[in-house]
C-alpha positions in Angstrom: 0.0 0.0 0.0 1.4 3.4 -1.0 1.7 6.2 1.5 -0.3 9.4 1.1 1.2 11.9 -1.4 2.2 15.4 -0.1 0.1 18.4 -1.1 1.2 19.9 -4.4 -0.4 22.8 -6.2 -1.0 22.1 -9.9 1.2 24.1 -12.2 -0.3 25.8 -15.3 3.0 25.8 -17.2 3.1 22.0 -17.0 -0.6 21.7 -17.9 -1.3 19.8 -14.7 -4.8 18.6 -13.9 -4.8 15.9 -11.2 -7.2 13.0 -11.6 -9.2 12.5 -8.4 -12.4 10.4 -9.3 -12.0 6.8 -7.9 -14.6 5.5 -10.3 -12.9 6.9 -13.3 -9.5 5.7 -12.1 -10.9 2.2 -11.7 -12.4 2.3 -15.2 -9.1 3.4 -16.7 -7.2 0.6 -15.0 -9.8 -2.0 -16.2 -9.4 -0.7 -19.8 -5.6 -1.0 -19.6 -5.9 -4.4 -17.9 -2.2 -4.5 -16.7 -0.8 -7.9 -15.8 2.3 -9.0 -13.8 5.2 -9.1 -16.1 4.0 -6.2 -18.3 6.6 -3.5 -19.1 4.3 -0.7 -17.9 5.4 3.0 -18.3 3.3 5.9 -17.0 4.0 9.4 -18.4 3.2 12.2 -15.9 2.2 10.3 -12.8 1.6 13.6 -11.0 0.5 12.7 -7.4 0.2 9.0 -8.1 -3.6 8.6 -8.3 -3.4 6.3 -11.3 0.1 5.0 -10.3 -1.0 3.1 -7.2 -3.7 0.8 -8.9 -1.4 0.3 -11.9 1.6 -0.8 -9.9 -0.5 -3.1 -7.8 -2.1 -4.7 -10.9 1.3 -5.0 -12.5 2.8 -7.0 -9.6 4.8 -4.1 -8.2 6.7 -3.2 -11.3 6.2 0.2 -12.9 8.4 2.9 -14.5 7.2 6.5 -14.6 8.5 9.6 -16.4 7.9 12.9 -14.6 9.0 16.4 -15.7 8.1 18.3 -12.6 11.1 17.8 -10.3 9.1 18.9 -7.2 6.8 15.9 -7.6 9.6 13.3 -7.9 10.6 13.1 -4.2 7.0 12.7 -3.2 6.5 9.8 -5.7 9.7 8.1 -4.4 8.4 8.4 -0.8 4.9 7.3 -1.8 6.0 4.1 -3.5 9.2 3.4 -1.6 7.9 -0.1 -0.6 7.8 -1.2 -4.3 11.3 -2.3 -5.4 10.1 -2.4 -9.0 9.1 1.2 -9.0 11.5 3.4 -11.1 11.3 7.2 -11.6 12.8 8.8 -14.7 13.1 12.5 -14.3 12.8 14.3 -17.6 10.7 15.3 -20.6 8.8 12.5 -22.3 9.0 14.4 -25.6 12.8 13.8 -25.5 12.7 10.4 -23.9 14.3 7.4 -25.7 11.6 4.8 -25.5 13.5 2.4 -27.7 16.4 2.5 -25.3 14.1 2.0 -22.3 12.7 -1.2 -23.9 16.2 -2.5 -24.7 16.0 -6.3 -25.3 12.9 -6.7 -23.2 9.2 -6.9 -24.0 7.5 -4.0 -25.8 6.3 -1.2 -23.5 2.8 -0.5 -22.5 2.5 3.2 -22.1 -0.2 5.1 -20.2 -0.7 8.6 -19.0 -2.9 11.6 -18.3 -1.2 13.8 -20.8 -1.1 17.6 -20.6 -3.2 18.9 -23.5 -0.4 21.2 -24.8 1.9 18.3 -25.6 -0.4 15.4 -26.5 -0.1 15.6 -30.3 3.7 15.9 -30.5 4.1 13.3 -27.8 1.9 10.7 -29.6 4.0 11.4 -32.7 7.2 10.8 -30.8 5.9 7.5 -29.4 4.7 6.3 -32.8 8.3 6.9 -34.1 9.5 4.4 -31.5 7.9 1.6 -33.6 8.0 -1.9 -32.2 9.2 -0.6 -28.8 5.6 0.1 -27.9 2.9 -2.6 -27.5 0.0 -0.2 -26.8 -0.8 3.2 -25.4 -3.7 4.3 -23.2 -4.0 8.1 -22.8 -6.3 10.6 -21.2 -6.5 13.5 -23.7 -8.7 16.4 -24.6 -11.9 14.9 -26.0 -11.5 16.9 -29.2 -8.1 15.3 -29.8 -9.4 11.8 -29.3 -12.3 12.5 -31.7 -9.7 13.6 -34.3 -7.5 10.5 -33.7 -10.5 8.1 -34.1 -12.3 10.0 -36.9 -13.5 8.4 -40.1 -13.0 9.7 -43.6 -15.6 12.2 -44.7 -16.3 13.6 -41.2 -15.4 17.1 -39.9 -12.8 15.6 -37.5 -10.9 13.7 -40.2 -7.6 15.4 -40.9 -3.8 15.1 -40.8 -3.7 13.7 -37.2 -6.3 11.1 -38.1 -4.3 9.8 -41.1 -0.9 9.9 -39.4 -2.2 8.0 -36.4 -4.3 5.4 -38.3 -1.6 4.7 -40.7 0.5 3.4 -37.8 -2.0 2.1 -35.3 -5.5 1.0 -34.4 -7.3 3.8 -32.6 -10.1 3.1 -30.1 -12.1 5.9 -28.4 -13.0 4.2 -25.1 -15.0 6.7 -23.0 -15.4 10.3 -21.9 -14.1 11.8 -18.7 -15.9 15.0 -17.3 -14.1 18.0 -15.9 -15.2 17.3 -12.4 -13.0 14.2 -12.3 -10.0 16.5 -12.0 -8.4 19.1 -9.6 -8.3 21.8 -10.8 -11.1 21.3 -13.3 -10.2 21.7 -17.0 -12.5 23.8 -19.1 -13.1 20.9 -21.6 -14.1 17.3 -21.5 -11.4 14.6 -21.7 -11.5 11.1 -23.1 -9.6 7.8 -22.9 -8.0 6.5 -26.1 -6.3 3.2 -26.8 -3.6 3.2 -29.6 -2.3 -0.2 -30.7 0.6 0.1 -33.2 0.4 -2.3 -36.1 3.2 -4.9 -36.5 3.0 -3.9 -40.2 0.9 -1.1 -41.6 -2.2 -2.5 -43.5 -1.2 -0.2 -46.4 2.6 0.2 -46.2 4.2 3.3 -47.7 7.3 2.9 -49.8 8.5 6.2 -48.3 6.8 7.3 -45.0 8.4 10.7 -45.1 6.9 11.2 -48.6 3.5 10.0 -47.4 3.5 12.5 -44.5 4.5 15.2 -46.9 1.5 14.3 -49.2 -0.9 14.3 -46.2 0.5 17.7 -44.9 0.2 19.3 -48.3 -3.3 17.8 -49.0 -4.7 19.3 -45.7 -3.0 22.7 -46.1 -6.3 24.1 -47.1 -9.2 21.8 -46.3 -11.8 23.7 -48.4 -9.8 23.3 -51.6 -9.7 20.3 -53.8 -6.8 17.8 -54.3 -6.2 19.3 -57.7 -5.3 22.6 -56.0 -3.7 21.4 -52.8 -1.4 18.8 -54.5 -0.5 21.1 -57.4 3.2 20.8 -58.1 3.4 17.5 -56.3 1.1 15.3 -58.3 -1.0 16.2 -61.4 -4.7 15.6 -61.8 -4.1 13.1 -64.6 -2.1 10.9 -62.3 -4.8 11.2 -59.6 -7.4 10.1 -62.1 -5.2 7.1 -63.2 -5.0 6.2 -59.5 -8.8 6.1 -59.3 -8.9 9.3 -57.2 -11.1 12.2 -58.4 -9.0 15.4 -58.4 -12.1 17.3 -57.5 -12.4 15.6 -54.1 -11.4 17.4 -50.9 -8.7 15.9 -48.7 -11.1 15.0 -45.8 -12.8 12.5 -48.0 -9.7 10.3 -48.7 -9.0 7.2 -46.7 -5.5 6.3 -45.4 -5.1 3.7 -48.2 -5.7 6.4 -50.8 -3.0 8.7 -49.4 -0.6 5.8 -49.4 -1.6 5.1 -53.1 -0.6 8.6 -54.0 2.6 8.5 -52.1 3.6 5.2 -53.5 2.9 6.4 -57.0 5.2 9.4 -56.4 7.9 7.1 -54.9 7.7 4.8 -57.9 7.8 7.4 -60.6 10.4 9.7 -58.8 8.5 12.8 -59.8 8.7 14.6 -56.5 10.4 18.1 -56.8 
């Protein structure tokens, strides 16, 4: 059993909102379903509200990454009786998750992420490839809706394509503001990201794919003919079975990959 954490005032510059609702915490842990032997890593444990049930379910083994140095001593005191508890002081955006995995099992990453770093952090984790088995995050509800969106909807965009190219996305449930102290001004949601062992539609050149996606969504109201001008011509799009008059938010991941692979094969990129 962990000791009680010391009082700590949430810091706006770190985007801190501490989870307090026991019912929500239990629901998150059930969704993660940690088991003894899992390589579990929590990003931003804060005052340990989620940490305690996670470490108990994982058989006493848990690694955490905490940026706020003032929280680290309290975490070490709180979980001193768990020899398998390890604190890494530092910025998760710069953390080497491949090195953390080493030769061991892939990591299971969890966290209540500050809204201001959620998108770049997810991108950083997806770059870690097979070092990550799955991820469960608390994010701003709007971000989760974008991650889990479907082609043709208002939320479908660059983030949706980038995430769904590399992993399965499951929007699990919504978390209201009153579950936190202090209360955020928006709803949150829990999302599960499960990286594919191999992408269903592999790109010959991922950097080129992401360039195509970025340029396609540069102006959402314009057609592919306009947004991809100078990158791929409307004749080539037609040959690929893609109407140049379509808007980017109507294209599925596979269609973006088709365009990128055509460019990679013909070597027509400027």
